[in-house]
N, C-alpha and C positions, 0 to 999 in steps of 0.2 A: 786563732788561725789567721784571721784577717790582719791582725797586728803585725804578723810576720811577712805579709806580702809587701813587695816593693811598690813604690809609687806607680810605676808603669803598669804592674799587674793589677793594682787596685783600680786604675782607670779602665783597664780592659774589663774587669769585673763589673764596675759601675756602669759602663756603657751597655753591657749585656743586660744587666738588671733594669736599667732605664728603658731599653728598647722593649723588653717584655712588659714592663709596666705601662708604657705608652701604648703598646699594641692592645693591652687588655682594657685600658681606660679610654682609648681613642683620643688621647691628649698629647699632641706632638711637642707642646711646649716643655714637657717633662725632659725632653732630650737636650735642652739647652744647657751648655756648660759655661761657667764663668771663670775668668782668670783667678778669682779669689779661691777657687778650688784646687789650684796648683801648689799650695803651700809655699808661696813666694814670700820673700822678705817684705817687711812693712815699707822699707824705703822704695823698693821696686814697685810695689803695689800703688804707692802714692804717685809715682811717676806715670804709671799706666792710667790711673784714674785722672790725672791732670791732663793727659793726652786723649781722654775719652775712649780708651781701650777697655772694653768690658767683656765682650763675648768673643772668644777665640774662633778663628776660621777653622775648617776641618784640618788643614795641614798643621796649624798651630796646636789644635787639640790632640792630634796624634803624635806630633814630633816632640813637643816640649816635655811631657813626662819622662820618656826614656832618656832624653838628653840630660835632664836634671839628675837622673840616676847614674850618669856617666857612661851610658851605652853609646856606641857608634850608631849613626842613623844614615840610611840611604833613602832619600825621598825623591819621588818624581811627582811633579804637579804642574798644572798650567800656570802661566804668568798671571799675576794679579790675585793670587790666592793667599797672600800674607806670608810668604816664605821668609822674608827678611826678619820679621819679628819672631818667627819660630826658632831662629838660631840666636838672635840677639838676646833674648830673655835668658837662655842658659849661659851665654857668655857673661852677661852682667852679674848673674848670681854667682858664677865661679870667681869672677874678679873680686867680688865683695868679700870672699873668704880667703883670698890669696894675698900673702904678704910679700913685700919686696918690690923694688923698682924693676923696670924692664918689661919686655913683651911676654905676657903669659897667654895671650890669645892672638890668633892670626886668622884673618878672613881674606881669601884670595878670590878675585872675580875678574871677568874678562875686560871690562871697559872702565875708564876713569869716571865717566858719568855715573855709572852704577856704584862705583866705589864712593864717590862723593855723596850719593844719596844714602848709602849705608852708614857713612860717617855721620850724616845729619840725623838719621834715625837713632843711632847709638847715643848721640849727645842729648836727644830728646828724652830718652828713657833711663840713662845711667843713674844709678842710685846715689852717686857721690861725685862731686867735682874732682875728687882725687883719682877717679877712673878716667885716665887721659887716653887719647887716641892719636895715632900718627897716620896720616894719609900718604901712601907711597905709590905714586902713579907717574907715568910719563907725561910730557907736555906741560909740566909745571916745574918751577924752580926746585931743585933738589936740596938747596941749602936749608930752606924752611923745614923740609921733611926730615933731614938729618938732625936739625936742632931739636925737633920734637922727640925723635927717637932717643937722642942722647940725654934728654931731660927726664927720661924714664917712663915713656908712654907704655901703658899696660896692654893696649890693643893696637895692632897694626892692621890696617885695611889697605890691601895692595892689589895691583895688577901684576901678573907674572913677570913681564919684561923688566920693569924698573926694580922689582924686588930681587930678581936674579942678578941684576947688575950690581946692586948694593952688596949682595952676598959675595960675588966674585971679588969685589974690592974690599971685602972684610969690613964693611961699614955698619953692619947690623948682625946681631946674634939671635938665633932662634932656639937655642938650647933649653930655655926655660918655658917654652910654649907648652901649655897643657891641653889646649883645645884648638883644633884646626878646623876651619870651615872652608869647604870648596863649593862656591856658589856658581851655578850655571856652568858646571864642569863640561857639559857637552859642547857648549859654545867655545870654551877655552881650548878644547881638543880640536875643534873645527878650525880654530885660528892658528893651530900649530904650536901650542904651548905645552904639549906633553913633555918634552925634554926639560923645560923650565920647571914644571910642576914636580917632576921626578927629582930634580936637583934640590928644589925647595924642601920637599918632604924628607929628603935624606939628611937635612940639617936639623930635623926635629926628632925628639925622642920617640921611640916606638911605643912608649907607654902612654902616649897622648890619646885624647879622645878626638874622633874625626866625625864631622857632620858633612855629608855630601848631598848636594842638591843638583838636579838635572831635569831638563824638560823631557828627555828620553832616556832609555836604558838599553842602548844597542851598541854593538861594535866596540869601539875604544872605551866607551863609558863602562861597560861590563868589566873590561880588563882593569881599568882604573879602580873600580870598586873592589876587585879582588886584591889589588896591590896595596891600597891605602886604608882599607877598613877591616876591622876585626869583628866577625859575627854581628853584623849590623842589624838593627831593627829596620825592616823594609816597610816603607810607607808609600802608597800610591793613591793619589786623589783624583778620581774621575779618569777620563781618557786624556792622556798627555799628548796624544797625536791628533787631537781635534780641538777646534775653537770651543770656547765655553758655550753652553746651550742658551745663555741669556743674550748672546750676540746675534742679531739678525744679519744674515749673509746675503748680499746682493751682487749680481754680476751684470755688467753693462756691455753689450756688444756695440762698440763704437769705433768709428774710423779714427786713426791715430791723430789726424789734424783737428779732430773735434773734441779731444779729451779736455782741453783747457776750457772750452765753452761749457762742457758738461759739468766740470768741477764748479765753475762759477754759477751755473744753474742750481746746483745742489746747495751751494752756499747761500744763494738768494732764497731758496725754497724752504730750507730747513734751519733749525736753531742749533746752538751749541758750538763747541770748539771742534776743529777738524785737524787731524794728524794725517798728513799726506806723504806717502812713501813713493820715492822715485828711485831709479836704478843708478843714476850717475850724479856726480857733484855738479856738473854743468847743467844737468836737467833740474836739479834742485834750485839752482840760482835762477834759471829761466822761468820755472813755474812761479816762484816767489815774486820775481820781478813783474811778471804779467798780472799777478793778483794785486800787487800794489798799484799798478797802473789802473786797474779796474775798480779801485777804491776799497779793497779788502785789506784788513790789518794782518799782514803775513810776514813771517821771518823764516830763514832757512838754517839748517844745521847739518854739517857734513865734515869729512876729514880734513878739508883744506881750511876750515875756519879755525881761528886761534882759540885757545881754551877760554879766554875771556869772552869772545864772541859766542862760543857754545854755551857758556854759563848764562850769558845775557839772554840768549834765545830761549833756553829752558825756563828761566825765571820769568820772562815776559809772557811766555805761553801759559805757564802754570798760574800766573797772577791775572790772566785775562787781558793783558795789554795788547797781545796779538792773538786773534781768534784762530789763526791758521799757522801751524808749524809744518814746514816742508823738510823732509829728512831722507837721508840715504839709510841703508841697512846698518851702517856703523852705529846708528842710534836706536835701532829696533829693540835691543834689550836694555839699553841704558836709560830709557825714558820711563819715569815713574811719576806720571802726572794724573791726579785724580780727576774724574768726571770728564774724560774725553768723550764727546758725544758720538763722533764718527771717525773711523779710520778709512782712508782712501788708498787703495793700491793703484796709484796712477800708472805705474808699470808693474807688471806681474812678476813676483819673485821667481827665482830659478828653481827652488825646491819647496816641497810642501812644508817642511819644518819652518822655513822662514815665513811662510804664509801664516802659520799658527802664531809665531812670535809677534808678527806685525799686528794681527787681529787682537792679540792679547793686550794691546794698549788700551782697548775700550772694554766696557762691560766688566770693570774691575770690582772686586769685593761684592759680587753678585748683582751689581747695577746693570741696567739695560744698556745695550750699545748697538751700534750699526757698523758694519764693515762692507764697503762698496769696492768692487774690483772692476777696473776698466780694461777690457780686452780688445785690443786692436786686431785687425785681420791676421797679422803674423803671430799673435799671442793666443789665439783661441785654442789651439792644440795644447799649449802649456796650461791653460785654465782647465781643460778637460782632464789633463793628467793629475792636476792638483785635486780636482773633485773626486777622481777615482782613487787616488792614493789615500785620501782622508775620508772616503765614503760620505761625501757631502752632497746635499741637495740645496743649491742656492736658488734664490728667486732671480730669474733671468729677465732682462729688459733689452729691447732692441731700440737703439737711438736713431732718430731720423731728424734731419735739420729742417726747421720751418722758419725761413728767413734767417734771422740771427739767433733764434732760440732753439733749445734742444727739447724735443718731446720724445717720449718712449712709450712702448706698450708694456703692459704689466702682466706677469704670471702666465706668459705664453711661451712654450719652449722655443729656443732660438732657431731650431731647425724648421719649425713651422713658420716663424716670422720671416725667414729668408725668402720664402716663396713670394711674399708681397709685404713690403715694409709699411704699408698704410695700416695704422692701428684699427681703423674701422673694418678693414677687409678680413682681419683675423679674429675679430670679436674681442680684442683686448681694449682696456680703457687707458687713456693717456696717463702717463706717470706725472704726477704733480709734486712729488717729493713727500 
């Protein structure tokens, strides 16, 4: 009987049996799954081993088996959960058994930074150098992209705008695509790419396999799922509308003109890299410039920077040459840097979903992280709305200036602190970072 079960059904059965065994024996290690259990090719397993991938994350454990079976997948999961590898593994396996030149797989995502990171991840795990990839994104020379496509690239990693432009000009064909990945589809819809996605999918055979990933499953995303997927396996990892539990959430009640001083205080008091989110491009430049004057290694990234400057900023931040990266929301989903110690919401995001995506840059792969939000007088209502929308309880601090230094009271409700800002008067202890 078990021999007739599909791979996905076998994993569901194994998960149930392991959970019962773990419960009976009190041994949670029994629950651990390894990539070697997925019946992957030897070539791909060798690449995973070389890159130290041994134990799949929950989204990988649940998405890979049905994807390998050819099923459509609709997955919602928080950022930093390993989504990229969960769809690249099925793509690599499919390409290994597919003959012929030209695009057999297509991955569509919202930003060029994210596309470049997916391209890098694919090159790291591809099972053969014959598996080539074409990066199709705006802001970079199209000649190189077209040359790679015409040379027979099997995988296209693209943003919707540039790919749609190529299709309109009949510079690329998608008729041989067997597997389509729509990553961060909610973000693409928010950016107004629904018409582009519709036109792109119309150029691909309806017999394709589609893997769809989103941080939320509401409104337009539900419609997209109905339009582009066939009887998908539904996967949901944790609460997609809340930051990960391993991220400590802090909120600072601080005057607008004291935010820079508070940021520098935290940089002096705490260790690790900082990713600072601001609302505007000018704000990013201003914050980074002041940090540099104060002696902190900082660099900024936003929409007005050239692609070369953005690449350099991400590289220098990820390599530790710059401890601080100051970014606008254009980079909130495109940044995939390991071991970010702390995210700073220098300016509060407009909507709760953006808060979740910013915070998701720290505490990745179950590591511990800190997310600190600076709330000026005009932003406190926005902060309260975010807390209510996400049902969050942050640690609140009230900042008061003592000479040129910032000190705060800890773990005392903001409403109480406003009666008297002196820490000793409300029984709180001074925040030391």
